[in-house]
Backbone atoms as SQL, in Angstrom:
CREATE TABLE atoms (id INTEGER PRIMARY KEY, chain TEXT, resi INTEGER, resn TEXT, atom TEXT, x REAL, y REAL, z REAL);
INSERT INTO atoms VALUES
  (1, 'A', 1, 'MET', 'N', 94.873, 75.559, -152.347),
  (2, 'A', 1, 'MET', 'CA', 95.111, 74.625, -153.416),
  (3, 'A', 1, 'MET', 'C', 94.944, 75.325, -154.769),
  (4, 'A', 2, 'PHE', 'N', 93.706, 75.667, -155.132),
  (5, 'A', 2, 'PHE', 'CA', 93.447, 76.425, -156.352),
  (6, 'A', 2, 'PHE', 'C', 92.935, 77.801, -155.954),
  (7, 'A', 3, 'GLY', 'N', 93.212, 78.789, -156.782),
  (8, 'A', 3, 'GLY', 'CA', 92.671, 80.120, -156.547),
  (9, 'A', 3, 'GLY', 'C', 91.222, 80.195, -157.006),
  (10, 'A', 4, 'LYS', 'N', 90.544, 81.246, -156.605),
  (11, 'A', 4, 'LYS', 'CA', 89.130, 81.398, -156.962),
  (12, 'A', 4, 'LYS', 'C', 88.892, 81.435, -158.474),
  (13, 'A', 5, 'PRO', 'N', 89.689, 82.143, -159.257),
  (14, 'A', 5, 'PRO', 'CA', 89.433, 82.157, -160.706),
  (15, 'A', 5, 'PRO', 'C', 89.586, 80.772, -161.350),
  (16, 'A', 6, 'ILE', 'N', 90.551, 79.993, -160.871),
  (17, 'A', 6, 'ILE', 'CA', 90.757, 78.653, -161.421),
  (18, 'A', 6, 'ILE', 'C', 89.575, 77.750, -161.085),
  (19, 'A', 7, 'ILE', 'N', 89.049, 77.877, -159.869),
  (20, 'A', 7, 'ILE', 'CA', 87.889, 77.069, -159.475),
  (21, 'A', 7, 'ILE', 'C', 86.688, 77.388, -160.360),
  (22, 'A', 8, 'LEU', 'N', 86.449, 78.663, -160.638),
  (23, 'A', 8, 'LEU', 'CA', 85.335, 79.047, -161.505),
  (24, 'A', 8, 'LEU', 'C', 85.520, 78.485, -162.910),
  (25, 'A', 9, 'ILE', 'N', 86.716, 78.553, -163.431),
  (26, 'A', 9, 'ILE', 'CA', 86.994, 78.014, -164.764),
  (27, 'A', 9, 'ILE', 'C', 86.777, 76.506, -164.788),
  (28, 'A', 10, 'ILE', 'N', 87.230, 75.807, -163.750),
  (29, 'A', 10, 'ILE', 'CA', 87.047, 74.357, -163.678),
  (30, 'A', 10, 'ILE', 'C', 85.568, 73.997, -163.649),
  (31, 'A', 11, 'VAL', 'N', 84.785, 74.709, -162.848),
  (32, 'A', 11, 'VAL', 'CA', 83.343, 74.434, -162.759),
  (33, 'A', 11, 'VAL', 'C', 82.674, 74.660, -164.111),
  (34, 'A', 12, 'LEU', 'N', 82.998, 75.739, -164.782),
  (35, 'A', 12, 'LEU', 'CA', 82.374, 76.026, -166.079),
  (36, 'A', 12, 'LEU', 'C', 82.797, 75.006, -167.142),
  (37, 'A', 13, 'ILE', 'N', 84.044, 74.572, -167.110),
  (38, 'A', 13, 'ILE', 'CA', 84.504, 73.553, -168.059),
  (39, 'A', 13, 'ILE', 'C', 83.794, 72.229, -167.802),
  (40, 'A', 14, 'LEU', 'N', 83.631, 71.859, -166.527),
  (41, 'A', 14, 'LEU', 'CA', 82.917, 70.617, -166.210),
  (42, 'A', 14, 'LEU', 'C', 81.467, 70.669, -166.678),
  (43, 'A', 15, 'LEU', 'N', 80.817, 71.810, -166.525),
  (44, 'A', 15, 'LEU', 'CA', 79.436, 71.949, -166.994),
  (45, 'A', 15, 'LEU', 'C', 79.364, 71.863, -168.520),
  (46, 'A', 16, 'LEU', 'N', 80.341, 72.438, -169.201),
  (47, 'A', 16, 'LEU', 'CA', 80.389, 72.356, -170.658),
  (48, 'A', 16, 'LEU', 'C', 80.597, 70.915, -171.115),
  (49, 'A', 17, 'ILE', 'N', 81.496, 70.202, -170.466),
  (50, 'A', 17, 'ILE', 'CA', 81.731, 68.793, -170.809),
  (51, 'A', 17, 'ILE', 'C', 80.477, 67.976, -170.548),
  (52, 'A', 18, 'PHE', 'N', 79.803, 68.246, -169.426),
  (53, 'A', 18, 'PHE', 'CA', 78.554, 67.555, -169.095),
  (54, 'A', 18, 'PHE', 'C', 77.523, 67.751, -170.210),
  (55, 'A', 19, 'TYR', 'N', 77.375, 68.991, -170.691),
  (56, 'A', 19, 'TYR', 'CA', 76.421, 69.259, -171.767),
  (57, 'A', 19, 'TYR', 'C', 76.829, 68.561, -173.064),
  (58, 'A', 20, 'LEU', 'N', 78.108, 68.627, -173.404),
  (59, 'A', 20, 'LEU', 'CA', 78.560, 68.019, -174.652),
  (60, 'A', 20, 'LEU', 'C', 78.353, 66.512, -174.658),
  (61, 'A', 21, 'VAL', 'N', 78.611, 65.853, -173.529),
  (62, 'A', 21, 'VAL', 'CA', 78.408, 64.409, -173.450),
  (63, 'A', 21, 'VAL', 'C', 76.938, 64.067, -173.642),
  (64, 'A', 22, 'ILE', 'N', 76.054, 64.803, -172.998),
  (65, 'A', 22, 'ILE', 'CA', 74.619, 64.537, -173.141),
  (66, 'A', 22, 'ILE', 'C', 74.159, 64.844, -174.560),
  (67, 'A', 23, 'ARG', 'N', 74.655, 65.919, -175.138),
  (68, 'A', 23, 'ARG', 'CA', 74.264, 66.310, -176.499),
  (69, 'A', 23, 'ARG', 'C', 74.709, 65.273, -177.523),
  (70, 'A', 24, 'VAL', 'N', 75.926, 64.769, -177.384),
  (71, 'A', 24, 'VAL', 'CA', 76.429, 63.764, -178.323),
  (72, 'A', 24, 'VAL', 'C', 75.665, 62.454, -178.162),
  (73, 'A', 25, 'SER', 'N', 75.338, 62.091, -176.922),
  (74, 'A', 25, 'SER', 'CA', 74.631, 60.833, -176.711),
  (75, 'A', 25, 'SER', 'C', 73.164, 60.911, -177.143),
  (76, 'A', 26, 'ALA', 'N', 72.626, 62.118, -177.305),
  (77, 'A', 26, 'ALA', 'CA', 71.224, 62.273, -177.722),
  (78, 'A', 26, 'ALA', 'C', 71.022, 61.893, -179.184),
  (79, 'A', 27, 'GLY', 'N', 72.056, 61.977, -179.979),
  (80, 'A', 27, 'GLY', 'CA', 71.933, 61.589, -181.378),
  (81, 'A', 27, 'GLY', 'C', 72.303, 62.709, -182.325),
  (82, 'A', 28, 'LYS', 'N', 72.038, 62.436, -183.600),
  (83, 'A', 28, 'LYS', 'CA', 72.364, 63.408, -184.641),
  (84, 'A', 28, 'LYS', 'C', 71.393, 64.584, -184.615),
  (85, 'A', 29, 'LYS', 'N', 71.811, 65.677, -185.226),
  (86, 'A', 29, 'LYS', 'CA', 70.994, 66.893, -185.223),
  (87, 'A', 29, 'LYS', 'C', 69.627, 66.657, -185.867),
  (88, 'A', 30, 'LYS', 'N', 69.595, 65.894, -186.943),
  (89, 'A', 30, 'LYS', 'CA', 68.326, 65.636, -187.636),
  (90, 'A', 30, 'LYS', 'C', 67.383, 64.828, -186.745),
  (91, 'A', 31, 'GLU', 'N', 67.924, 63.854, -186.011),
  (92, 'A', 31, 'GLU', 'CA', 67.088, 63.054, -185.112),
  (93, 'A', 31, 'GLU', 'C', 66.488, 63.919, -184.006),
  (94, 'A', 32, 'ILE', 'N', 67.283, 64.850, -183.498),
  (95, 'A', 32, 'ILE', 'CA', 66.809, 65.715, -182.421),
  (96, 'A', 32, 'ILE', 'C', 65.717, 66.649, -182.933),
  (97, 'A', 33, 'GLU', 'N', 65.902, 67.199, -184.130),
  (98, 'A', 33, 'GLU', 'CA', 64.897, 68.107, -184.688),
  (99, 'A', 33, 'GLU', 'C', 63.592, 67.375, -184.973),
  (100, 'A', 34, 'ASP', 'N', 63.672, 66.090, -185.339),
  (101, 'A', 34, 'ASP', 'CA', 62.468, 65.318, -185.643),
  (102, 'A', 34, 'ASP', 'C', 61.729, 64.857, -184.391),
  (103, 'A', 35, 'SER', 'N', 62.430, 64.698, -183.297),
  (104, 'A', 35, 'SER', 'CA', 61.833, 64.164, -182.083),
  (105, 'A', 35, 'SER', 'C', 61.489, 65.290, -181.109),
  (106, 'A', 36, 'GLN', 'N', 60.231, 65.389, -180.779),
  (107, 'A', 36, 'GLN', 'CA', 59.766, 66.404, -179.835),
  (108, 'A', 36, 'GLN', 'C', 60.287, 66.106, -178.432),
  (109, 'A', 37, 'LYS', 'N', 60.366, 64.817, -178.062),
  (110, 'A', 37, 'LYS', 'CA', 60.840, 64.445, -176.733),
  (111, 'A', 37, 'LYS', 'C', 62.307, 64.819, -176.541),
  (112, 'A', 38, 'LEU', 'N', 63.128, 64.569, -177.556),
  (113, 'A', 38, 'LEU', 'CA', 64.546, 64.914, -177.442),
  (114, 'A', 38, 'LEU', 'C', 64.747, 66.416, -177.359),
  (115, 'A', 39, 'THR', 'N', 63.942, 67.165, -178.083),
  (116, 'A', 39, 'THR', 'CA', 64.042, 68.619, -178.036),
  (117, 'A', 39, 'THR', 'C', 63.722, 69.126, -176.632),
  (118, 'A', 40, 'LYS', 'N', 62.658, 68.605, -176.037),
  (119, 'A', 40, 'LYS', 'CA', 62.299, 69.007, -174.673),
  (120, 'A', 40, 'LYS', 'C', 63.356, 68.557, -173.673),
  (121, 'A', 41, 'TYR', 'N', 63.908, 67.372, -173.885),
  (122, 'A', 41, 'TYR', 'CA', 64.938, 66.839, -172.995),
  (123, 'A', 41, 'TYR', 'C', 66.178, 67.736, -173.014),
  (124, 'A', 42, 'LEU', 'N', 66.637, 68.103, -174.193),
  (125, 'A', 42, 'LEU', 'CA', 67.822, 68.953, -174.290),
  (126, 'A', 42, 'LEU', 'C', 67.562, 70.360, -173.744),
  (127, 'A', 43, 'PHE', 'N', 66.337, 70.844, -173.898),
  (128, 'A', 43, 'PHE', 'CA', 65.990, 72.134, -173.293),
  (129, 'A', 43, 'PHE', 'C', 66.085, 72.039, -171.778),
  (130, 'A', 44, 'GLY', 'N', 65.603, 70.939, -171.221),
  (131, 'A', 44, 'GLY', 'CA', 65.699, 70.720, -169.778),
  (132, 'A', 44, 'GLY', 'C', 67.145, 70.612, -169.315),
  (133, 'A', 45, 'VAL', 'N', 67.980, 69.959, -170.107),
  (134, 'A', 45, 'VAL', 'CA', 69.396, 69.834, -169.771),
  (135, 'A', 45, 'VAL', 'C', 70.059, 71.206, -169.792),
  (136, 'A', 46, 'ARG', 'N', 69.770, 72.005, -170.811),
  (137, 'A', 46, 'ARG', 'CA', 70.342, 73.357, -170.872),
  (138, 'A', 46, 'ARG', 'C', 69.900, 74.197, -169.676),
  (139, 'A', 47, 'THR', 'N', 68.630, 74.075, -169.296),
  (140, 'A', 47, 'THR', 'CA', 68.112, 74.815, -168.151),
  (141, 'A', 47, 'THR', 'C', 68.824, 74.374, -166.869),
  (142, 'A', 48, 'LEU', 'N', 68.999, 73.076, -166.695),
  (143, 'A', 48, 'LEU', 'CA', 69.681, 72.560, -165.514),
  (144, 'A', 48, 'LEU', 'C', 71.123, 73.055, -165.449),
  (145, 'A', 49, 'ILE', 'N', 71.819, 73.020, -166.555),
  (146, 'A', 49, 'ILE', 'CA', 73.204, 73.474, -166.580),
  (147, 'A', 49, 'ILE', 'C', 73.283, 74.970, -166.301),
  (148, 'A', 50, 'LEU', 'N', 72.352, 75.732, -166.819),
  (149, 'A', 50, 'LEU', 'CA', 72.324, 77.172, -166.549),
  (150, 'A', 50, 'LEU', 'C', 72.097, 77.432, -165.061),
  (151, 'A', 51, 'ILE', 'N', 71.183, 76.699, -164.446),
  (152, 'A', 51, 'ILE', 'CA', 70.932, 76.857, -163.010),
  (153, 'A', 51, 'ILE', 'C', 72.173, 76.489, -162.208),
  (154, 'A', 52, 'LEU', 'N', 72.826, 75.385, -162.578),
  (155, 'A', 52, 'LEU', 'CA', 74.050, 74.980, -161.889),
  (156, 'A', 52, 'LEU', 'C', 75.161, 76.017, -162.044),
  (157, 'A', 53, 'ALA', 'N', 75.255, 76.611, -163.220),
  (158, 'A', 53, 'ALA', 'CA', 76.272, 77.638, -163.444),
  (159, 'A', 53, 'ALA', 'C', 75.990, 78.872, -162.591),
  (160, 'A', 54, 'VAL', 'N', 74.740, 79.279, -162.497),
  (161, 'A', 54, 'VAL', 'CA', 74.390, 80.447, -161.686),
  (162, 'A', 54, 'VAL', 'C', 74.661, 80.166, -160.210),
  (163, 'A', 55, 'VAL', 'N', 74.287, 78.986, -159.740),
  (164, 'A', 55, 'VAL', 'CA', 74.548, 78.625, -158.338),
  (165, 'A', 55, 'VAL', 'C', 76.053, 78.583, -158.074),
  (166, 'A', 56, 'GLY', 'N', 76.813, 78.006, -158.999),
  (167, 'A', 56, 'GLY', 'CA', 78.265, 77.974, -158.854),
  (168, 'A', 56, 'GLY', 'C', 78.863, 79.364, -158.823),
  (169, 'A', 57, 'LEU', 'N', 78.358, 80.249, -159.643),
  (170, 'A', 57, 'LEU', 'CA', 78.835, 81.628, -159.676),
  (171, 'A', 57, 'LEU', 'C', 78.509, 82.354, -158.374),
  (172, 'A', 58, 'ILE', 'N', 77.308, 82.147, -157.840),
  (173, 'A', 58, 'ILE', 'CA', 76.931, 82.765, -156.578),
  (174, 'A', 58, 'ILE', 'C', 77.814, 82.251, -155.450),
  (175, 'A', 59, 'LEU', 'N', 78.021, 80.940, -155.402),
  (176, 'A', 59, 'LEU', 'CA', 78.892, 80.379, -154.359),
  (177, 'A', 59, 'LEU', 'C', 80.316, 80.892, -154.512),
  (178, 'A', 60, 'TRP', 'N', 80.764, 81.040, -155.741),
  (179, 'A', 60, 'TRP', 'CA', 82.113, 81.514, -155.994),
  (180, 'A', 60, 'TRP', 'C', 82.300, 82.933, -155.468),
  (181, 'A', 61, 'PHE', 'N', 81.280, 83.773, -155.622),
  (182, 'A', 61, 'PHE', 'CA', 81.364, 85.146, -155.150),
  (183, 'A', 61, 'PHE', 'C', 81.388, 85.247, -153.628),
  (184, 'A', 62, 'PHE', 'N', 80.642, 84.358, -152.942),
  (185, 'A', 62, 'PHE', 'CA', 80.496, 84.489, -151.495),
  (186, 'A', 62, 'PHE', 'C', 81.405, 83.588, -150.680),
  (187, 'A', 63, 'LEU', 'N', 82.136, 82.703, -151.293),
  (188, 'A', 63, 'LEU', 'CA', 83.040, 81.838, -150.518),
  (189, 'A', 63, 'LEU', 'C', 84.468, 82.219, -150.703);
């Protein structure tokens, strides 16, 4: 159906869209800088997306 490079690009684009949606819904930049909870939340989201990207990359290499 799709080649391996296209699948990797699709996965990375989906992860980017996932981050952008969460980032936009978190609020304005000033609100995030003022709120310690939002800062920690977005750090956790970035960490989760990074882990998902690494797992996707590993699966992409071995499948």
